[in-house]
N, C-alpha and C positions, 0 to 999 in steps of 0.2 A: 459436394461430397469429399473434397480434399481437405476441408476444414472441420467437418462435423465430427464430434467425438463418437457419435453413434456408428459411423462407418469405419472409423479407425479401430474402435473396439471390436466391431464385427470382423475385421480382417485378422485381429489377434485371437479372438475367441469365437469362432463361427458357431459353436454348439451352445453358447450361453445366451441366445436370443431372449427366451422368455424371462430369464432372471436379470439380465443387464441391459441389452441394447434393443430389445423388441418387446417392451413392456405393453405397448398399446397397438397390437396388430390391426385392430379395427378402428383405432382412433378413439379419443374420448368423446362422449356425447357432446354435441354442439361445437366440437373442435376437430372434426375429422380432417379438415383441410390443414390442420396444424399437427398432424400425427408425427411427422418427421421431427419437428421442433420439440414436441413433448417427449418423444423417445430420446432425443439428444440430451435434453436437460436431465431426464431421469437416469441416463446411463452414467453420468459423471461421478456421482457419489457412490453408486453401486460398483463401478469399476475400482474406485479407491478402496472400498470395502474388500473387494475380491483380491486385491494385491496386498491387503493389510497395511495400507499407507499409514504413516505416523500422524500425518496432518493433511487436511484438505484446505487449500487456499484457492478460492475462485476469484478471478479478475474480470470485472465487467466495466463497461461504460453505461451510463444511465440515460433514461429518456422520460420526458414529461413536457409540460408547457415551456415556452421559451424563457420564462423568468426563473424557473427552477434551476439551481446550480449547487455545486459543491461536492466534496467527497463524503462518503459515509461507509460505515462498516456494519454489515448484518451478521448475526451469529445465532447460535442455539442458546437462547437466554437462560434456559433451565440447566445448562451444562457448565459447571464452574470452569473447567479447563478451556472450553471454547470461549467463554467470556474473558478469561485472562489473556488468551492468545489475541483476541480481537482488541482488547483494551491496549495491549502493548503495540499492536500494529497502528491503531488510531493515534496513540501518543507520538510514535516516531514518524508517522507520515506527516503529522503537523510540524514536528521539529524540522524535518528535512525540506518540506515544501516551502514553509514560510521563511526559511533561511535564504531562499533564492531571491535575488534582487528584484525580479519581476513579479514575485508572488507572496509578498509579506502579508497580504490580506486575503489570500485565497480561502474560500469558505470550506471549512472542514467541520462537519456536524459533530458536536461534542459527545453526544450520547449514542450508544450502540442501538441499532435497530433490531427488532425481533424478526429473525429470518426463518422461524419455524414453519412458515407456509411455503418456503422455497425448497424444492427437491434437493438442491445441492447442499443445503444446510440440514434439512429435516432427516434425510436418509443417511447422512454420514455417521459412521460408527466411531469416529475419531475426532479430536479437536478440529474445529472448522471455522473459517471466516470467509465471508463473501464480501468483496470489496468493490464498491462502485466508485471508480476513480474520479469521475466527473460526469456531467451531463453533456452528451454530444448534441443535444437539442438546444443548448444555450451557446450563444456566440462566443462569450469569453471563455467558458469551459472548453469549447471545441477547439479554440486556438491553443489553449494550454495543452490539451491532449495530443496535439500534433507537434508540440515543442519538445525537442530532445532533452533539454535541460529539465523541463518539468517531468518528463517521463522518468529520467534518471533519478530525480529527487524522490518522486512518489515510490518508485520501486526500492530505492535505498531504505525508505521508511518501512516498507513491507518486510524487507530482509532483516532490518534491525529489530523490528517487532517480533519476528519469528525467532531470531537468534537470542534475544533477551528472554523470550518465553522458554526456550529450550534450556537456558542457563538458570531458570528458576526465579528471575526477577519479577516481583509482583507489584512494584510501585513505578509510577511514571516519572522518569528522570531525564527530561530533555536537557541537552547540553546548554548551559547558561554561563556566560561570562560574568563573574561576580565582581571582578576588579581588573581594570585595564587602564592604569594611569598613564598620563603623558610622561615623556621622558626627555631629558636634555643631555647633551654631551658634546665633546669635541668632534669636529668634522673628520671623516675618514678614520674613525676608531670604532672598535667594538664597544657597544654600550650595553651593560648588563640590564636585563629586563625580566620582570616576573609578571605573569598573567595568572590570575586565580579563576577557577571555574568549578562548576558542579555539574553532575550529570553522568551519563553513560556514553562517553565518546567512542568513536571508532578510530583507532590509531593507524597510521601516524596522523598527528594534527599539525597544521601549518599556521604560522603566524605571518600575516601580511602587514607591513608597516608603511606609513606615509609621512613624509616631511611636511610639517604645517608652517614652519617658519624657516628662513634661511638668512644668515647675516648679509648685509649689503655688500655687494662686490664679490660674493661667493657664488659658485655654481654647485648647488647641492643636488647630486643626482643619485645618491644611495637610496 
């Protein structure tokens, strides 16, 4: 009860049961033992509608057989704004996650999934995206979901997708280094260097350098 949206919303809006948090007082047919769960799911988008939220982004972990894995984004396929929001999130989740050293090949499903049968998507009156960050039923995904670096990268992707959507960006522009040539120069001096890139970066950007050769007899530590 300390985690459920249903009970939190009930504490805020005790008189809105039939319209928001108590949609199924008798439970759905054949699902009466899941009444609390169904009420909880139904309450989320309806509460967003009640407060006139600009956007509804739902974060989930997924479940299936042990071989199913990867991140995916569901949305209201027939709503252009929801599709744009979701495409931006999908684009930048891939950018951020695969840039991490341990996750260059993390599975991110390239196509949006139709979420019209999900209450959090179907009932939302604003642009919406439902994000399945990974499968907690898969060993590799489950390990990633518990890794703080993966968590940070995935949520940076969600944030960037939302931010670029709000800025009106409609094309996927992952940060790509287009030219990063090797450079030579005298030891212990500043060496001018130019990196060329395309995309939609988040500033500030940082350049990390590595010495690949060092003259014999020198101690190159820069």
